[in-house]
C-alpha positions in Angstrom: 23.7 12.0 -41.8 23.9 13.3 -38.2 22.0 15.9 -36.3 24.3 16.2 -33.3 27.9 16.1 -34.7 30.0 16.5 -37.9 30.9 12.9 -38.9 34.2 12.2 -40.5 35.5 9.8 -43.1 38.0 9.8 -46.0 38.2 8.7 -49.6 39.7 5.3 -49.3 43.4 4.7 -50.0 45.6 4.7 -46.8 49.3 4.1 -46.5 50.2 0.4 -46.9 52.4 -1.2 -44.3 55.9 -2.3 -45.3 55.0 -5.9 -44.4 51.9 -5.8 -46.7 53.9 -4.3 -49.6 56.6 -6.9 -49.2 54.1 -9.7 -49.1 52.3 -8.4 -52.2 55.6 -8.4 -54.1 56.4 -11.9 -52.9 53.0 -13.0 -54.0 53.5 -11.6 -57.5 56.8 -13.5 -57.7 55.0 -16.7 -56.4 57.2 -16.8 -53.4 54.4 -16.8 -50.9 51.2 -18.9 -50.9 47.7 -17.5 -50.8 47.0 -18.7 -47.2 50.1 -16.9 -45.8 49.4 -13.8 -47.8 45.8 -13.7 -46.5 47.1 -13.9 -42.9 49.3 -10.9 -43.5 46.5 -9.0 -45.2 44.1 -9.8 -42.3 46.6 -8.5 -39.8 47.2 -5.3 -41.8 43.5 -4.6 -42.1 42.9 -5.2 -38.4 45.6 -2.6 -37.7 44.4 0.0 -40.2 40.8 -0.3 -39.0 41.8 0.0 -35.4 43.9 3.0 -36.1 41.0 4.8 -37.8 38.8 4.0 -34.8 41.4 5.1 -32.3 41.7 8.4 -34.2 37.9 8.9 -34.0 37.0 8.6 -37.7 33.4 7.7 -37.9 33.0 6.0 -41.3 36.0 3.8 -41.9 37.3 1.3 -44.5 40.1 -1.2 -45.0 42.5 1.3 -46.5 41.9 -0.4 -49.9 44.5 -2.9 -48.8 42.7 -5.6 -50.8 43.1 -3.6 -54.0 46.9 -3.7 -54.2 48.1 -5.7 -57.2 51.5 -6.6 -58.6 53.3 -3.5 -59.7 50.6 -1.2 -58.5 51.4 -0.8 -54.9 51.2 3.0 -55.1 48.2 5.2 -55.9 47.7 3.4 -59.3 46.0 0.5 -57.3 42.7 2.3 -57.2 42.3 1.6 -61.0 44.6 -1.4 -61.6 42.8 -3.7 -59.1 39.9 -4.0 -61.6 42.1 -5.8 -64.2 41.6 -9.1 -62.3 37.9 -8.5 -61.7 36.7 -7.9 -65.3 36.4 -10.5 -68.0 36.9 -9.7 -71.7 40.4 -8.2 -71.2 43.7 -9.1 -72.8 46.9 -8.0 -71.0 49.4 -5.9 -72.8 52.8 -4.4 -72.0 51.5 -0.9 -72.5 51.4 1.4 -69.4 48.5 3.8 -69.9 50.2 6.5 -67.8 53.5 6.3 -69.7 52.0 5.9 -73.2 52.9 8.4 -75.8 49.9 7.7 -78.0 48.3 11.0 -79.1 44.6 11.2 -80.0 42.8 14.3 -81.2 39.1 14.9 -80.5 36.7 16.5 -83.0 33.4 18.3 -82.4 30.9 15.8 -81.1 33.5 13.1 -80.9 35.5 13.1 -77.6 38.5 10.8 -77.4 40.9 10.7 -74.4 44.5 11.2 -75.4 47.4 9.7 -73.4 48.2 10.9 -69.9 51.5 12.3 -71.2 49.6 14.4 -73.7 47.6 16.3 -71.1 47.1 20.0 -71.7 48.4 20.8 -68.2 51.7 19.0 -69.1 52.0 21.0 -72.3 51.8 24.3 -70.5 54.3 23.3 -67.8 56.5 20.9 -69.9 59.8 22.2 -68.3 58.4 21.7 -64.8 57.1 18.2 -65.5 60.5 17.2 -66.9 62.5 18.6 -63.9 63.2 15.8 -61.5 63.6 18.3 -58.7 60.4 20.2 -59.1 58.3 17.8 -57.0 55.5 18.3 -59.5 54.9 14.6 -60.1 55.2 11.8 -57.6 55.7 9.1 -60.3 54.4 5.5 -60.3 55.6 2.0 -61.0 55.3 0.9 -64.6 52.4 -1.4 -65.0 51.2 -3.2 -68.1 47.5 -2.4 -68.9 45.0 -4.6 -70.6 42.6 -3.8 -73.4 39.0 -4.8 -74.1 39.0 -7.7 -76.6 35.7 -9.4 -75.8 32.4 -9.0 -73.9 33.0 -7.3 -70.5 31.9 -9.5 -67.6 32.4 -9.5 -63.9 34.7 -12.2 -62.5 35.7 -10.7 -59.2 33.0 -12.2 -57.0 35.6 -14.0 -54.7 37.8 -10.9 -54.4 35.0 -8.5 -53.5 33.5 -11.0 -51.0 37.0 -11.1 -49.4 37.2 -7.3 -49.3 33.8 -7.2 -47.5 34.4 -10.1 -45.2 37.8 -8.8 -44.0 36.5 -5.3 -43.4 33.4 -6.5 -41.5 35.6 -8.8 -39.4 37.9 -6.0 -38.5 35.1 -3.6 -37.8 33.5 -6.0 -35.4 36.8 -6.4 -33.5 37.4 -2.6 -33.3 33.8 -1.7 -32.5 33.3 0.3 -35.7 29.7 0.6 -36.9 29.9 2.4 -40.2 32.2 1.3 -43.1 32.6 1.8 -46.8 34.4 0.1 -49.7 35.7 2.0 -52.8 34.9 0.6 -56.2 35.7 1.7 -59.7 33.0 3.7 -61.5 31.8 2.5 -64.9 33.4 5.4 -66.7 36.7 5.0 -65.0 36.7 1.3 -65.8 36.0 2.1 -69.5 39.2 4.1 -69.9 41.1 1.0 -71.2 41.8 0.7 -74.9 38.8 -0.8 -76.7 39.1 -3.3 -79.6 35.7 -5.0 -79.2 32.8 -2.5 -78.9 31.6 -0.2 -81.6 31.1 2.9 -79.5 32.3 4.6 -76.3 28.8 4.4 -74.9 28.7 0.6 -75.4 31.9 0.2 -73.5 30.6 2.4 -70.6 27.3 0.5 -70.4 29.0 -2.9 -70.4 31.3 -1.7 -67.6 28.3 -0.6 -65.7 26.6 -3.9 -66.0 29.7 -5.7 -64.9 30.7 -3.5 -62.0 27.1 -3.5 -60.7 27.8 -7.0 -59.2 30.6 -5.4 -57.1 28.5 -2.6 -55.9 25.7 -5.0 -54.9 28.0 -7.2 -53.0 29.2 -4.2 -51.0 25.8 -2.8 -50.1 24.3 -6.3 -49.4 26.8 -6.4 -46.6 25.5 -3.2 -45.1 28.5 -1.2 -46.2 28.5 2.0 -48.3 29.9 1.7 -51.8 32.0 4.6 -52.9 32.1 4.9 -56.7 35.5 6.2 -57.7 34.8 8.5 -60.6 37.7 10.8 -61.3 36.9 10.4 -65.0 34.1 12.9 -64.5 36.3 15.8 -63.8 39.9 14.7 -64.6 39.2 13.7 -68.2 38.7 17.3 -69.3 42.4 17.9 -69.2 43.0 14.7 -71.2 41.1 15.9 -74.2 42.9 17.7 -77.0 42.0 20.2 -78.2 39.9 21.5 -75.4 36.2 20.5 -76.1 33.2 22.6 -75.8 31.3 22.4 -72.6 28.3 21.1 -74.5 30.3 18.2 -75.9 31.8 17.4 -72.5 28.5 17.5 -70.7 27.1 15.1 -73.3 30.1 12.8 -72.7 29.5 13.0 -68.9 25.8 12.3 -69.4 26.6 8.8 -70.7 28.7 8.1 -67.6 26.1 9.5 -65.1 23.4 7.5 -66.8 25.6 4.4 -66.5 26.1 5.0 -62.8 22.4 5.4 -62.3 21.7 2.1 -64.1 24.4 0.3 -62.1 23.0 1.3 -58.7 19.3 1.3 -59.6 18.3 -1.3 -57.1 20.7 -0.4 -54.3 19.8 1.5 -51.1 20.5 5.1 -52.0 21.8 5.9 -48.5 24.6 3.2 -49.1 26.0 4.9 -52.2 28.4 7.8 -52.6 30.1 9.2 -55.6 33.7 10.5 -55.5 34.8 13.2 -58.0 38.3 14.6 -58.2 40.6 16.3 -60.7 43.4 13.7 -60.6 45.9 12.9 -58.0 49.2 14.0 -59.5 51.0 16.9 -57.8 50.8 19.3 -60.7 49.6 22.8 -61.4 46.1 21.7 -62.5 45.4 25.0 -64.3 43.5 23.2 -67.1 41.0 21.6 -64.7 37.4 22.1 -65.6 35.6 24.3 -63.0 33.3 22.4 -60.7 30.5 24.8 -61.6 30.7 23.9 -65.3 29.9 20.2 -64.6 27.9 20.3 -61.3 24.5 20.0 -63.0 25.5 16.7 -64.6 27.1 15.5 -61.4 23.9 16.1 -59.4 22.0 13.9 -61.8 23.7 10.9 -60.2 21.1 9.2 -58.0 23.5 8.6 -55.1 23.3 9.2 -51.4 26.3 11.5 -51.2 28.8 13.5 -53.2 32.5 13.4 -52.4 34.7 16.0 -53.9 37.8 18.2 -53.5 37.3 21.1 -51.2 40.8 21.7 -49.8 43.1 21.7 -52.8 44.5 25.1 -53.7 42.9 24.8 -57.1 39.4 24.0 -56.0 38.9 25.1 -52.4 37.1 28.2 -53.6 34.4 26.1 -55.3 32.4 25.6 -52.1 30.3 28.5 -53.7 28.7 26.1 -56.2 26.5 24.9 -53.4 25.1 28.4 -53.1 23.6 28.2 -56.6 22.8 24.4 -56.7 20.5 22.7 -54.3 21.6 19.4 -52.8 19.2 16.7 -54.0 16.8 15.5 -51.3 18.1 12.6 -49.2 21.7 13.2 -50.1 24.7 14.6 -48.3 28.1 16.0 -49.2 31.6 14.7 -48.3 33.8 17.8 -49.0 37.5 17.3 -48.8 38.8 19.5 -45.9 42.3 18.0 -46.0 44.4 17.8 -49.2 46.4 14.9 -50.7 48.4 17.3 -52.8 50.5 19.0 -50.1 52.8 17.9 -47.3 51.6 20.7 -45.1 49.3 19.4 -42.4 46.2 21.5 -42.1 45.6 23.2 -38.8 42.4 21.9 -37.0 41.0 25.4 -37.0 41.3 25.7 -40.8 39.6 22.3 -41.1 36.8 23.5 -38.9 36.5 26.8 -40.9 36.1 24.8 -44.1 33.5 22.5 -42.6 31.5 25.5 -41.2 31.7 27.1 -44.7 29.9 24.1 -46.3 27.6 23.6 -43.3 26.3 27.2 -43.5 25.3 26.6 -47.2 23.8 23.0 -47.1 23.1 22.5 -43.4 25.4 20.9 -40.9 23.4 17.7 -40.9 24.3 17.3 -44.6 28.1 17.6 -44.2 30.4 14.7 -43.6 34.1 15.9 -43.4 36.5 14.0 -45.7 39.7 14.2 -47.6 40.2 15.5 -51.2 41.4 12.1 -52.4 43.1 8.9 -51.2 46.2 9.5 -49.1 48.0 6.2 -49.7 50.9 6.3 -52.1 50.8 10.1 -52.3 52.0 11.1 -48.8 54.5 9.7 -46.3 52.5 7.6 -43.8 53.4 10.0 -40.9 52.0 13.0 -42.8 48.9 11.1 -44.0 47.9 10.0 -40.5 48.7 13.5 -39.1 46.3 14.9 -41.6 43.6 12.5 -40.6 44.1 13.4 -36.9 43.7 17.1 -37.9 40.5 16.2 -39.8 39.0 14.7 -36.6 40.1 17.5 -34.4 38.7 20.1 -36.9 35.4 18.3 -37.0 35.2 18.4 -33.2 35.8 22.2 -33.3 33.1 22.6 -36.0 30.7 20.4 -34.1 30.9 22.7 -31.1 30.4 25.7 -33.3 27.5 24.3 -35.2 25.7 22.1 -32.7 26.7 23.7 -29.4 
């Protein structure tokens, strides 16, 4: 929160350097040792932190560089990184994104079908199968695990490394505010379950496990960003379309789990990221923000990060006219989009910021991106968008604070 300027941040994933991607591949092939890899990782994080500081971004991170895993060097890393941090998993050859498994939900019983069975894909099947449409960026095929035993947290060393490397680079660059993204309980629970009796049990177990990661981040004085695209994106992955009552009940389980997992953490060091999925598709079957905002606002976090620039959701700034921001919290609206190569003009960015500020108050707005930029945009375009974000925030600051 700032009473003299519009602060800036982003959602997490930033373009990886070629050296880091190559090193990660060599590590997966056991052609580089851990010590050499860490040296390359440290250098890459130093560079990405310094670049954010040089641009003028206020709340920075390590680009999620520590989250890259073998075969998941693109935007899938936001989810796949957790596979090595949760116990109770058995690896399979099945790629969740490529799976053709079809599940049908019934009233009062929501089940997520495969990603290839999304309702958006059914409506635009020809476009999705056209390699020249640019509708889908694609991703590397990655085997996904399934839950076969009690879910535990085994990623203490990895999260401690994430935190230590970011803090080290922040000190070198003179940055004072940082954040680390972490998978939300509901997003972690989207793996196939062969152990627990109910969906609620899986979500609660993931919350208890991931709480260790959240605490490690905030104990270091950093903000934890809970990546929870499951809260909005899952609507399109339910066939047939559920009733809003059933979907809100399904969301309630996930929000309750979030609240339990962060119960003892400083509220001001928590933020929740909601989005409608990162693929470059039509998104006409997205659930409207206004239909789920009441459940979202039950999350006892210090801030709410959400899409505010995408052509499908930019108009939804109006939900804040009808729903009060919880006391002691801020919003992180996306004012640059991950879903288009067009670089937003700084004045457009400023206009979007002012639009939100006039509704919730300028001190409660921190300008951000719709979603992570790494793996979705060419690195030149991604960094140009972040530069426009900073310039737009400067224009908005002059307008709002004088």
